[in-house]
C-alpha positions as CSV (number, residue, x, y, z in Angstrom):
1,M,-30.5,6.3,-27.9
2,N,-33.7,4.3,-28.1
3,S,-34.1,3.7,-24.4
4,S,-35.4,6.4,-22.2
5,I,-34.0,4.6,-19.1
6,V,-30.5,4.6,-20.7
7,Q,-30.9,8.2,-21.6
8,D,-31.9,9.2,-18.1
9,A,-29.0,7.2,-16.6
10,V,-26.4,8.7,-19.0
11,L,-27.8,12.2,-18.3
12,H,-27.7,11.7,-14.6
13,N,-24.2,10.4,-14.6
14,L,-23.0,13.3,-16.8
15,Q,-24.7,15.7,-14.4
16,V,-22.9,14.1,-11.4
17,L,-19.6,14.1,-13.3
18,T,-19.9,17.8,-14.4
19,E,-21.0,18.8,-10.9
20,S,-18.0,17.0,-9.5
21,T,-15.5,18.8,-11.7
22,Q,-16.9,22.1,-10.4
23,R,-15.5,21.1,-7.0
24,L,-11.9,20.6,-8.3
25,S,-9.4,23.3,-7.3
26,D,-8.1,25.8,-9.8
27,E,-4.7,24.4,-9.0
28,F,-5.7,20.9,-10.1
29,K,-7.4,22.2,-13.2
30,G,-4.3,24.3,-14.0
31,K,-2.2,21.1,-14.1
32,Y,-4.4,19.7,-16.9
33,P,-4.9,22.6,-19.4
34,E,-5.7,20.1,-22.2
35,I,-9.1,19.6,-20.6
36,E,-11.5,22.3,-21.5
37,W,-12.9,22.8,-18.0
38,Y,-15.1,25.7,-19.1
39,K,-16.9,23.4,-21.6
40,I,-17.6,20.9,-18.8
41,A,-19.1,23.7,-16.8
42,G,-21.2,24.7,-19.8
43,L,-22.5,21.2,-20.2
44,R,-23.4,21.1,-16.5
45,H,-25.4,24.3,-17.0
46,V,-27.3,22.8,-19.9
47,L,-28.0,19.5,-18.0
48,V,-29.2,21.3,-14.9
49,R,-31.0,24.4,-16.3
50,D,-32.1,23.4,-19.8
51,Y,-33.2,19.8,-19.3
52,L,-36.0,19.9,-21.9
53,G,-33.7,21.4,-24.5
54,I,-30.9,18.8,-24.3
55,D,-29.7,17.6,-27.6
56,L,-29.3,13.9,-27.2
57,E,-27.1,13.7,-30.4
58,M,-24.7,16.2,-28.8
59,V,-24.7,14.2,-25.5
60,W,-23.9,11.0,-27.4
61,A,-21.1,12.6,-29.2
62,T,-19.7,13.9,-26.0
63,V,-19.9,10.6,-24.3
64,T,-18.4,8.6,-27.2
65,N,-15.7,11.1,-28.3
66,Q,-14.6,13.2,-25.3
67,L,-15.0,11.3,-22.0
68,S,-12.1,9.0,-22.8
69,E,-9.7,11.9,-22.7
70,L,-11.1,13.1,-19.3
71,R,-10.9,9.5,-18.0
72,I,-7.2,9.3,-19.0
73,V,-6.4,12.6,-17.2
74,V,-8.3,11.6,-14.1
75,K,-6.8,8.1,-13.9
76,G,-3.3,9.6,-14.3
77,A,-4.0,12.1,-11.5
78,I,-5.2,9.4,-9.2
79,E,-2.2,7.2,-9.9
80,S,0.4,10.0,-9.4
């Protein structure tokens, strides 16, 4: 939180991740309804359109509390 370089890196990686999920098919997303895909799309919108209004506390909470669930789903999809 105290490093602008780390903040920029995290925000950029989240932007790439959220942009990438927009390219997933509806069929794929339908297989994993436990992931709130619409919230990922909403985060993408904030990251791209409202850059100056980003709440870094919310970003940190997302990274620390929710990315692990998405990682598990994606890893399972790759392995199957």
